[in-house]
VEXVOTOR-419751 format. One record per residue (C-alpha): x, y, z; residue number from 1. Coordinates in steps of 0.001 Angstrom, whole numbers, always signed. Example, Ala and Ser with C-alpha at 12.3 -4.5 7.8 and 13.67 -1.06 7.14 Angstrom:
2
+---------+---------+---------+-----+
!       x !       y !       z ! num !
+---------+---------+---------+-----+
!  +12300 !   -4500 !   +7800 !   1 !
!  +13670 !   -1060 !   +7140 !   2 !
+---------+---------+---------+-----+
***
This chain:
445
+---------+---------+---------+-----+
!       x !       y !       z ! num !
+---------+---------+---------+-----+
!      +0 !      +0 !      +0 !   1 !
!   +1518 !   +3306 !   -1118 !   2 !
!   +1441 !   +5841 !   +1728 !   3 !
!   +2709 !   +9379 !   +2198 !   4 !
!   +4141 !  +10251 !   +5607 !   5 !
!   +5785 !  +13333 !   +7088 !   6 !
!   +8770 !  +13354 !   +9492 !   7 !
!   +8082 !  +12961 !  +13194 !   8 !
!  +11610 !  +13639 !  +14502 !   9 !
!  +14865 !  +15384 !  +13621 !  10 !
!  +17796 !  +13031 !  +14057 !  11 !
!  +20663 !  +15474 !  +13337 !  12 !
!  +21160 !  +18762 !  +11529 !  13 !
!  +24119 !  +20985 !  +10692 !  14 !
!  +22617 !  +24418 !  +11409 !  15 !
!  +19478 !  +26534 !  +11513 !  16 !
!  +18656 !  +30211 !  +11219 !  17 !
!  +16208 !  +30287 !  +14123 !  18 !
!  +16790 !  +29920 !  +17827 !  19 !
!  +16533 !  +26585 !  +19620 !  20 !
!  +14113 !  +28231 !  +22014 !  21 !
!  +11615 !  +29211 !  +19297 !  22 !
!   +9884 !  +27645 !  +16301 !  23 !
!  +10592 !  +30439 !  +13814 !  24 !
!  +12925 !  +29338 !  +10984 !  25 !
!  +13923 !  +26193 !  +12895 !  26 !
!  +14847 !  +22746 !  +11607 !  27 !
!  +11889 !  +21166 !  +13403 !  28 !
!   +9442 !  +22999 !  +11166 !  29 !
!   +9650 !  +20256 !   +8546 !  30 !
!   +8119 !  +17798 !  +11024 !  31 !
!   +4429 !  +18001 !  +10283 !  32 !
!   +1943 !  +18663 !   +7543 !  33 !
!   +2135 !  +21283 !   +4809 !  34 !
!   +1781 !  +24781 !   +6254 !  35 !
!   +3061 !  +27121 !   +3530 !  36 !
!   +2785 !  +25496 !    +107 !  37 !
!   +1496 !  +26543 !   -2458 !  38 !
!   +2390 !  +30054 !   -1252 !  39 !
!   +5820 !  +31404 !   -2160 !  40 !
!   +7981 !  +33667 !     -36 !  41 !
!   +9708 !  +34090 !   +3299 !  42 !
!   +7781 !  +32333 !   +6103 !  43 !
!   +8730 !  +31770 !   +9757 !  44 !
!   +7110 !  +28306 !   +9639 !  45 !
!   +9793 !  +26986 !   +7262 !  46 !
!  +13094 !  +25194 !   +7736 !  47 !
!  +15894 !  +27720 !   +7173 !  48 !
!  +19635 !  +27091 !   +7432 !  49 !
!  +22080 !  +29581 !   +8886 !  50 !
!  +23727 !  +30752 !   +5657 !  51 !
!  +23195 !  +31083 !   +1919 !  52 !
!  +25074 !  +32203 !   -1172 !  53 !
!  +28804 !  +32774 !   -1562 !  54 !
!  +29268 !  +35816 !    +669 !  55 !
!  +29934 !  +33881 !   +3878 !  56 !
!  +32446 !  +31642 !   +2105 !  57 !
!  +34534 !  +34761 !   +1455 !  58 !
!  +34512 !  +35919 !   +5089 !  59 !
!  +37942 !  +36002 !   +6805 !  60 !
!  +36696 !  +33696 !   +9571 !  61 !
!  +35571 !  +31075 !   +7022 !  62 !
!  +38731 !  +31341 !   +4924 !  63 !
!  +40709 !  +30824 !   +8120 !  64 !
!  +39033 !  +27450 !   +8571 !  65 !
!  +39465 !  +26299 !   +4958 !  66 !
!  +42844 !  +27530 !   +3760 !  67 !
!  +44798 !  +24697 !   +5423 !  68 !
!  +42876 !  +22012 !   +3510 !  69 !
!  +44599 !  +22306 !    +163 !  70 !
!  +43777 !  +18851 !   -1239 !  71 !
!  +40934 !  +19193 !   -3795 !  72 !
!  +37640 !  +17431 !   -3086 !  73 !
!  +35579 !  +18428 !   -6100 !  74 !
!  +32908 !  +15768 !   -5612 !  75 !
!  +31946 !  +17150 !   -2206 !  76 !
!  +29891 !  +20345 !   -2478 !  77 !
!  +27375 !  +20003 !    +368 !  78 !
!  +27067 !  +22947 !   +2787 !  79 !
!  +24303 !  +21811 !   +5175 !  80 !
!  +22351 !  +18673 !   +6008 !  81 !
!  +19340 !  +17436 !   +7925 !  82 !
!  +18584 !  +13866 !   +9016 !  83 !
!  +14925 !  +13048 !   +9616 !  84 !
!  +12951 !  +10088 !  +10887 !  85 !
!   +9522 !   +8977 !   +9688 !  86 !
!   +6889 !   +7097 !  +11737 !  87 !
!   +6773 !   +3915 !   +9627 !  88 !
!   +9301 !   +1808 !   +7778 !  89 !
!   +9082 !   +1886 !   +3980 !  90 !
!   +9698 !   -1423 !   +2225 !  91 !
!   +9510 !    -159 !   -1345 !  92 !
!  +10207 !   +3487 !   -1929 !  93 !
!   +8506 !   +5549 !   -4613 !  94 !
!   +9647 !   +9150 !   -4121 !  95 !
!  +10827 !  +11710 !   -1603 !  96 !
!   +8788 !  +14889 !   -1997 !  97 !
!  +10452 !  +18080 !    -767 !  98 !
!   +8243 !  +21175 !    -552 !  99 !
!  +10427 !  +24118 !   -1563 ! 100 !
!   +8683 !  +27422 !    -901 ! 101 !
!  +11488 !  +29988 !   -1160 ! 102 !
!  +14594 !  +30053 !   -3382 ! 103 !
!  +14373 !  +26409 !   -4512 ! 104 !
!  +16966 !  +24269 !   -6238 ! 105 !
!  +19674 !  +23624 !   -3626 ! 106 !
!  +19153 !  +19936 !   -2804 ! 107 !
!  +22462 !  +18173 !   -3410 ! 108 !
!  +22334 !  +14551 !   -2136 ! 109 !
!  +19708 !  +12192 !    -672 ! 110 !
!  +20504 !   +9158 !   +1491 ! 111 !
!  +18333 !   +6467 !   +3021 ! 112 !
!  +19336 !   +5100 !   +6424 ! 113 !
!  +19640 !   +1484 !   +7489 ! 114 !
!  +19347 !   +1464 !  +11261 ! 115 !
!  +20648 !   -1183 !  +13624 ! 116 !
!  +18181 !   -1527 !  +16554 ! 117 !
!  +20843 !   -3174 !  +18723 ! 118 !
!  +23070 !     -96 !  +18944 ! 119 !
!  +21119 !   +2687 !  +17237 ! 120 !
!  +23794 !   +3141 !  +14552 ! 121 !
!  +22593 !   +4237 !  +11109 ! 122 !
!  +24376 !   +3261 !   +7902 ! 123 !
!  +23650 !   +5730 !   +5115 ! 124 !
!  +23198 !   +4711 !   +1470 ! 125 !
!  +23227 !   +7327 !   -1281 ! 126 !
!  +20186 !   +7055 !   -3586 ! 127 !
!  +20309 !  +10337 !   -5530 ! 128 !
!  +22800 !  +13090 !   -6306 ! 129 !
!  +22355 !  +16300 !   -8240 ! 130 !
!  +22153 !  +16615 !  -11265 ! 131 !
!  +20573 !  +13165 !  -11692 ! 132 !
!  +17030 !  +13205 !  -13088 ! 133 !
!  +14170 !  +14406 !  -10899 ! 134 !
!  +10689 !  +15854 !  -11269 ! 135 !
!   +9117 !  +19042 !  -10026 ! 136 !
!   +5412 !  +19449 !   -9390 ! 137 !
!   +3910 !  +22913 !   -9765 ! 138 !
!    +930 !  +24307 !   -7903 ! 139 !
!   -1371 !  +23350 !  -10797 ! 140 !
!    -211 !  +19720 !  -10349 ! 141 !
!   +1724 !  +19739 !  -13617 ! 142 !
!   +4904 !  +17662 !  -13413 ! 143 !
!   +8093 !  +18530 !  -15263 ! 144 !
!  +10980 !  +16105 !  -15741 ! 145 !
!  +14316 !  +17846 !  -15140 ! 146 !
!  +17427 !  +16416 !  -16763 ! 147 !
!  +21043 !  +17464 !  -16163 ! 148 !
!  +19933 !  +19819 !  -13398 ! 149 !
!  +18572 !  +22381 !  -15844 ! 150 !
!  +15815 !  +24124 !  -13906 ! 151 !
!  +16091 !  +27796 !  -14782 ! 152 !
!  +13020 !  +29620 !  -16042 ! 153 !
!  +14080 !  +29418 !  -19700 ! 154 !
!  +14766 !  +25670 !  -19276 ! 155 !
!  +11333 !  +24933 !  -17841 ! 156 !
!   +9286 !  +27357 !  -19948 ! 157 !
!  +11267 !  +28066 !  -23136 ! 158 !
!   +8213 !  +29368 !  -24979 ! 159 !
!   +7223 !  +31821 !  -22262 ! 160 !
!  +10566 !  +33351 !  -21300 ! 161 !
!   +9941 !  +36681 !  -23095 ! 162 !
!   +6944 !  +37435 !  -20930 ! 163 !
!   +8948 !  +36718 !  -17792 ! 164 !
!  +12018 !  +38892 !  -18455 ! 165 !
!  +10644 !  +42008 !  -16791 ! 166 !
!   +9642 !  +40155 !  -13619 ! 167 !
!  +13090 !  +38534 !  -13398 ! 168 !
!  +14781 !  +41940 !  -13654 ! 169 !
!  +12660 !  +43255 !  -10807 ! 170 !
!  +14246 !  +40776 !   -8402 ! 171 !
!  +17429 !  +42905 !   -8118 ! 172 !
!  +19823 !  +39978 !   -7843 ! 173 !
!  +22844 !  +41018 !   -5776 ! 174 !
!  +24999 !  +37902 !   -5581 ! 175 !
!  +28598 !  +38403 !   -6748 ! 176 !
!  +28983 !  +36368 !   -9955 ! 177 !
!  +32787 !  +36550 !   -9851 ! 178 !
!  +32749 !  +35058 !   -6367 ! 179 !
!  +30453 !  +32237 !   -7524 ! 180 !
!  +32906 !  +31357 !  -10299 ! 181 !
!  +35522 !  +30546 !   -7644 ! 182 !
!  +33222 !  +28170 !   -5735 ! 183 !
!  +33209 !  +24418 !   -6208 ! 184 !
!  +29529 !  +23775 !   -7018 ! 185 !
!  +27358 !  +21962 !   -9559 ! 186 !
!  +24489 !  +24455 !   -9268 ! 187 !
!  +23842 !  +27394 !  -11555 ! 188 !
!  +23069 !  +30920 !  -10406 ! 189 !
!  +20350 !  +31225 !   -9324 ! 190 !
!  +19846 !  +27496 !   -8619 ! 191 !
!  +16322 !  +27328 !  -10077 ! 192 !
!  +13299 !  +29310 !  -11211 ! 193 !
!  +11716 !  +31102 !   -8267 ! 194 !
!   +8272 !  +29657 !   -7634 ! 195 !
!   +6814 !  +27205 !   -5104 ! 196 !
!   +7257 !  +23608 !   -6105 ! 197 !
!   +7418 !  +20022 !   -4925 ! 198 !
!  +10782 !  +18450 !   -5694 ! 199 !
!  +10253 !  +14741 !   -6339 ! 200 !
!  +13369 !  +12646 !   -5850 ! 201 !
!  +12851 !   +9149 !   -7320 ! 202 !
!  +13332 !   +6195 !   -4988 ! 203 !
!  +12957 !   +3633 !   -7756 ! 204 !
!  +13773 !      +4 !   -7305 ! 205 !
!  +13996 !   -2183 !   -4233 ! 206 !
!  +16434 !   -1902 !   -1378 ! 207 !
!  +17469 !   -4930 !    +693 ! 208 !
!  +16214 !   -3345 !   +3933 ! 209 !
!  +13247 !   -1297 !   +5131 ! 210 !
!  +14034 !   +2320 !   +5987 ! 211 !
!  +12514 !   +5257 !   +7807 ! 212 !
!  +15536 !   +7562 !   +8040 ! 213 !
!  +16346 !  +10110 !   +5333 ! 214 !
!  +19333 !  +12429 !   +5061 ! 215 !
!  +19190 !  +15445 !   +2741 ! 216 !
!  +22265 !  +17530 !   +1954 ! 217 !
!  +22100 !  +21022 !    +455 ! 218 !
!  +24407 !  +23228 !   -1574 ! 219 !
!  +23016 !  +26766 !   -1288 ! 220 !
!  +26232 !  +28500 !   -2342 ! 221 !
!  +24582 !  +29971 !   -5465 ! 222 !
!  +21312 !  +31010 !   -3790 ! 223 !
!  +20604 !  +34746 !   -3740 ! 224 !
!  +18869 !  +34503 !    -350 ! 225 !
!  +17920 !  +31932 !   +2281 ! 226 !
!  +16402 !  +28680 !   +1019 ! 227 !
!  +13238 !  +27550 !   +2805 ! 228 !
!  +11601 !  +24119 !   +3047 ! 229 !
!   +7994 !  +23684 !   +4165 ! 230 !
!   +8008 !  +19940 !   +4804 ! 231 !
!   +9147 !  +16598 !   +3382 ! 232 !
!   +6972 !  +13629 !   +2492 ! 233 !
!   +8189 !  +10076 !   +2046 ! 234 !
!   +6083 !   +8158 !    -441 ! 235 !
!   +6302 !   +4375 !    -493 ! 236 !
!   +4849 !   +1001 !    +446 ! 237 !
!   +4736 !    +426 !   +4211 ! 238 !
!   +3359 !   -3100 !   +3860 ! 239 !
!   +5754 !   -5766 !   +5120 ! 240 !
!   +7351 !   -7581 !   +2179 ! 241 !
!  +10205 !  -10053 !   +1778 ! 242 !
!  +13326 !   -8124 !    +751 ! 243 !
!  +15776 !  -11008 !   +1004 ! 244 !
!  +16114 !  -11255 !   -2800 ! 245 !
!  +16323 !   -7525 !   -3446 ! 246 !
!  +19543 !   -5991 !   -4649 ! 247 !
!  +20461 !   -2333 !   -4430 ! 248 !
!  +21284 !    -285 !   -7492 ! 249 !
!  +24886 !    -299 !   -8592 ! 250 !
!  +26836 !   +2311 !  -10517 ! 251 !
!  +28579 !    +893 !  -13585 ! 252 !
!  +32345 !   +1186 !  -13580 ! 253 !
!  +33827 !   +3664 !  -16039 ! 254 !
!  +36465 !   +2287 !  -18409 ! 255 !
!  +40026 !   +3154 !  -17400 ! 256 !
!  +42151 !   +4915 !  -19984 ! 257 !
!  +45459 !   +3198 !  -20612 ! 258 !
!  +48763 !   +5108 !  -20752 ! 259 !
!  +52411 !   +4209 !  -21225 ! 260 !
!  +53731 !   +6951 !  -18942 ! 261 !
!  +55700 !   +5466 !  -16019 ! 262 !
!  +55160 !   +7408 !  -12775 ! 263 !
!  +57697 !   +5310 !  -10920 ! 264 !
!  +60545 !   +7005 !  -12811 ! 265 !
!  +59690 !  +10427 !  -11406 ! 266 !
!  +61774 !  +11778 !   -8511 ! 267 !
!  +60196 !  +11898 !   -5064 ! 268 !
!  +59588 !  +15664 !   -4906 ! 269 !
!  +57877 !  +15776 !   -8327 ! 270 !
!  +55683 !  +12795 !   -7532 ! 271 !
!  +54850 !  +14310 !   -4139 ! 272 !
!  +53704 !  +17499 !   -5869 ! 273 !
!  +51568 !  +15562 !   -8366 ! 274 !
!  +49953 !  +13571 !   -5571 ! 275 !
!  +48990 !  +16778 !   -3770 ! 276 !
!  +46533 !  +17518 !   -6607 ! 277 !
!  +44659 !  +14248 !   -6052 ! 278 !
!  +41655 !  +13962 !   -3808 ! 279 !
!  +41998 !  +11525 !    -916 ! 280 !
!  +40082 !   +8739 !   -2659 ! 281 !
!  +42296 !   +8931 !   -5764 ! 282 !
!  +45421 !   +9048 !   -3613 ! 283 !
!  +44443 !   +5799 !   -1873 ! 284 !
!  +43601 !   +4187 !   -5227 ! 285 !
!  +47015 !   +5164 !   -6567 ! 286 !
!  +48659 !   +3532 !   -3559 ! 287 !
!  +47134 !    +190 !   -4611 ! 288 !
!  +48911 !     +57 !   -7963 ! 289 !
!  +52442 !    -967 !   -6903 ! 290 !
!  +54793 !    -996 !   -3916 ! 291 !
!  +56776 !   +2059 !   -5024 ! 292 !
!  +53691 !   +4243 !   -5545 ! 293 !
!  +52246 !   +2972 !   -2283 ! 294 !
!  +55295 !   +4223 !    -396 ! 295 !
!  +55126 !   +7585 !   -2154 ! 296 !
!  +51342 !   +8027 !   -1956 ! 297 !
!  +51066 !   +7081 !   +1707 ! 298 !
!  +54058 !   +9103 !   +2853 ! 299 !
!  +53269 !  +11156 !   +5956 ! 300 !
!  +53790 !  +14386 !   +3980 ! 301 !
!  +50689 !  +13572 !   +1933 ! 302 !
!  +48624 !  +13681 !   +5136 ! 303 !
!  +49786 !  +17018 !   +6514 ! 304 !
!  +46313 !  +18223 !   +5555 ! 305 !
!  +43623 !  +15595 !   +6180 ! 306 !
!  +40025 !  +16533 !   +5380 ! 307 !
!  +37727 !  +13595 !   +6163 ! 308 !
!  +34447 !  +15535 !   +5973 ! 309 !
!  +33745 !  +14514 !   +2344 ! 310 !
!  +33983 !  +10882 !   +3524 ! 311 !
!  +31917 !  +11296 !   +6704 ! 312 !
!  +29834 !   +8238 !   +5851 ! 313 !
!  +32851 !   +5925 !   +5530 ! 314 !
!  +34962 !   +6965 !   +8497 ! 315 !
!  +34767 !   +4182 !  +11058 ! 316 !
!  +36792 !   +3003 !  +14031 ! 317 !
!  +38416 !    +419 !  +11780 ! 318 !
!  +39446 !   +2936 !   +9100 ! 319 !
!  +40913 !   +5242 !  +11751 ! 320 !
!  +42845 !   +2567 !  +13619 ! 321 !
!  +43965 !    +523 !  +10614 ! 322 !
!  +44801 !   +3344 !   +8227 ! 323 !
!  +44615 !   +7030 !   +9181 ! 324 !
!  +46322 !   +6731 !  +12573 ! 325 !
!  +49306 !   +5126 !  +10861 ! 326 !
!  +49851 !   +8001 !   +8438 ! 327 !
!  +49060 !  +11151 !  +10421 ! 328 !
!  +52317 !  +11673 !  +12319 ! 329 !
!  +52810 !  +14961 !  +10446 ! 330 !
!  +49174 !  +16036 !  +10174 ! 331 !
!  +48707 !  +19728 !  +10958 ! 332 !
!  +45175 !  +20296 !   +9636 ! 333 !
!  +42539 !  +17666 !  +10493 ! 334 !
!  +38798 !  +17658 !   +9809 ! 335 !
!  +36426 !  +15046 !  +11240 ! 336 !
!  +33381 !  +17253 !  +10610 ! 337 !
!  +30035 !  +15430 !  +10142 ! 338 !
!  +31541 !  +12046 !  +11096 ! 339 !
!  +29466 !   +9823 !  +13342 ! 340 !
!  +29713 !   +7044 !  +15925 ! 341 !
!  +33499 !   +7104 !  +16366 ! 342 !
!  +34478 !   +5468 !  +19639 ! 343 !
!  +36571 !   +7394 !  +22141 ! 344 !
!  +39557 !   +5021 !  +21900 ! 345 !
!  +39758 !   +5554 !  +18132 ! 346 !
!  +39444 !   +9318 !  +18525 ! 347 !
!  +42182 !   +9348 !  +21152 ! 348 !
!  +44426 !   +7122 !  +19048 ! 349 !
!  +44150 !   +9493 !  +16081 ! 350 !
!  +44861 !  +12656 !  +18072 ! 351 !
!  +47706 !  +11015 !  +19965 ! 352 !
!  +49429 !  +10257 !  +16676 ! 353 !
!  +48871 !  +13805 !  +15418 ! 354 !
!  +50031 !  +15127 !  +18793 ! 355 !
!  +51801 !  +18495 !  +18980 ! 356 !
!  +51856 !  +18993 !  +15203 ! 357 !
!  +48111 !  +19647 !  +15012 ! 358 !
!  +47202 !  +23321 !  +14658 ! 359 !
!  +43626 !  +22974 !  +13314 ! 360 !
!  +40836 !  +20585 !  +14294 ! 361 !
!  +37366 !  +20612 !  +12701 ! 362 !
!  +34703 !  +18711 !  +14688 ! 363 !
!  +31419 !  +20305 !  +13636 ! 364 !
!  +28305 !  +18135 !  +14179 ! 365 !
!  +30290 !  +15356 !  +15906 ! 366 !
!  +27731 !  +14204 !  +18454 ! 367 !
!  +29908 !  +11348 !  +19699 ! 368 !
!  +32216 !  +13764 !  +21540 ! 369 !
!  +32347 !  +13571 !  +25335 ! 370 !
!  +34190 !  +15333 !  +28145 ! 371 !
!  +36982 !  +12785 !  +27722 ! 372 !
!  +37243 !  +13781 !  +24051 ! 373 !
!  +37694 !  +17438 !  +25005 ! 374 !
!  +40304 !  +16480 !  +27583 ! 375 !
!  +42131 !  +14450 !  +24944 ! 376 !
!  +42282 !  +17513 !  +22668 ! 377 !
!  +43799 !  +19575 !  +25483 ! 378 !
!  +46271 !  +16873 !  +26531 ! 379 !
!  +47536 !  +15965 !  +23061 ! 380 !
!  +47076 !  +19089 !  +20964 ! 381 !
!  +48374 !  +21906 !  +23122 ! 382 !
!  +49536 !  +23880 !  +20058 ! 383 !
!  +46131 !  +23959 !  +18400 ! 384 !
!  +45222 !  +27345 !  +16936 ! 385 !
!  +41899 !  +26747 !  +15156 ! 386 !
!  +39144 !  +24701 !  +16813 ! 387 !
!  +35660 !  +24168 !  +15411 ! 388 !
!  +33026 !  +22571 !  +17691 ! 389 !
!  +30023 !  +23944 !  +15809 ! 390 !
!  +26693 !  +22195 !  +16546 ! 391 !
!  +28254 !  +19749 !  +19041 ! 392 !
!  +25178 !  +20116 !  +21221 ! 393 !
!  +25581 !  +16693 !  +22868 ! 394 !
!  +28345 !  +18182 !  +25052 ! 395 !
!  +27245 !  +19697 !  +28365 ! 396 !
!  +28486 !  +23050 !  +29663 ! 397 !
!  +30826 !  +21246 !  +32077 ! 398 !
!  +32355 !  +19172 !  +29250 ! 399 !
!  +33946 !  +22304 !  +27769 ! 400 !
!  +35818 !  +23336 !  +30921 ! 401 !
!  +39164 !  +21663 !  +29970 ! 402 !
!  +39369 !  +24015 !  +26960 ! 403 !
!  +40366 !  +26870 !  +29256 ! 404 !
!  +43858 !  +25356 !  +29429 ! 405 !
!  +44551 !  +25906 !  +25712 ! 406 !
!  +46860 !  +28860 !  +25171 ! 407 !
!  +47428 !  +29281 !  +21400 ! 408 !
!  +43892 !  +29645 !  +20019 ! 409 !
!  +43342 !  +32126 !  +17198 ! 410 !
!  +39887 !  +30964 !  +16104 ! 411 !
!  +37111 !  +29201 !  +18038 ! 412 !
!  +33687 !  +28195 !  +16717 ! 413 !
!  +31197 !  +27113 !  +19396 ! 414 !
!  +28017 !  +27929 !  +17457 ! 415 !
!  +24981 !  +26017 !  +18842 ! 416 !
!  +26794 !  +24528 !  +21834 ! 417 !
!  +26222 !  +24678 !  +25604 ! 418 !
!  +29499 !  +26353 !  +26462 ! 419 !
!  +29128 !  +29036 !  +29161 ! 420 !
!  +31081 !  +31770 !  +30955 ! 421 !
!  +32897 !  +29300 !  +33238 ! 422 !
!  +34885 !  +28169 !  +30215 ! 423 !
!  +34714 !  +31230 !  +27960 ! 424 !
!  +36060 !  +33880 !  +30350 ! 425 !
!  +39302 !  +32104 !  +31341 ! 426 !
!  +39698 !  +30771 !  +27782 ! 427 !
!  +39459 !  +34235 !  +26209 ! 428 !
!  +41759 !  +35742 !  +28823 ! 429 !
!  +44382 !  +33020 !  +28401 ! 430 !
!  +44375 !  +33447 !  +24597 ! 431 !
!  +43882 !  +37215 !  +24506 ! 432 !
!  +47109 !  +37810 !  +22581 ! 433 !
!  +46158 !  +35375 !  +19803 ! 434 !
!  +42359 !  +35494 !  +19369 ! 435 !
!  +41108 !  +36740 !  +16000 ! 436 !
!  +37724 !  +35026 !  +15549 ! 437 !
!  +35150 !  +33528 !  +17898 ! 438 !
!  +31631 !  +32358 !  +16996 ! 439 !
!  +29189 !  +32255 !  +19923 ! 440 !
!  +25994 !  +32298 !  +17825 ! 441 !
!  +22777 !  +30533 !  +18818 ! 442 !
!  +23779 !  +29205 !  +22222 ! 443 !
!  +22099 !  +25782 !  +22537 ! 444 !
!  +19544 !  +25399 !  +25331 ! 445 !
+---------+---------+---------+-----+
***
């Protein structure tokens, strides 16, 4: 039986515009029935993230947090995410319907979650990524198939664009086009035609497990103003069926181009420079080709900057202990942002190996952190200069107290955390000669 259901709980989220003490512009607004659609415009009842467009990416405080991560990760363009839970398990999915009511077109990736009732851990499986095909439903119930992500007004209504030119000019778009050209994104500017719509992400085919968790990632770096979501509806069959013979979709392998060029004849410094232009996945793949390239590719110098955020869904205790901890003796910039369910021993092992070399640590949305984790940072990374604990709201106000012993901080992000004056006052005083940026926004209640 095909049923539509709305979320009943927020599992995790990266940010929100509104306060945690109010319902205006908060993440929780997508839990419930349609409140805004088919109206279009700014509404306090919508989900709204903290930022939009490229302007905040060009801020000195943001550049401070990104400039150390020089290795390119062009496949990762997500800026925000929300994980939601639905009341009933779906055994055969049909579509995920996202009600976009202001500045649409920023959905980047959709995952379905396979939960383990024994420990509560969720394994995420990607089912759609922009610009794969999707449909949009307009207020008159007309559906339009969108291919290659082309969803501008002249793409959707090529025969009516002349009559719409004057209304488009009246929008007074202010986003800096030159700044957008420097951003790694797959979205055009603006992302889509501005009207209320239902974005229908296909959930075709069978999956070998029932699911009720959905993760949606957004790239709003080309949006001219805040994006707003009314609600989300999961459409699928909630009747219990046998999924033992179902197989998930697979992506066909691309043919590999053959070449006669021998990389092993290059000197170490040249090969090291070439490897620095590879993303982490390609670097690991290169290390599997031969013993010589393995030694060069996995040299500690290649891991001076280690950004694991693009691989948040694949970072496990095993990958940390068996691989990353062995190669991070010279790591100076480390990001574990968005990672989940890492055990304390693995976290401690990684930071112990980085030790005094580490000057930047990104831990935004890492809900597995505890007071012991904070103490480990202080004990092993006394030279740290940039620390990001954004949206780590699982930590209590007392858990932050060890931070006051750090003495080289230049930048601290504690947005949406429970940190209070007992930590902040001595921390700021101790680092008064170094501090340049501090984010105290939206103190979590």
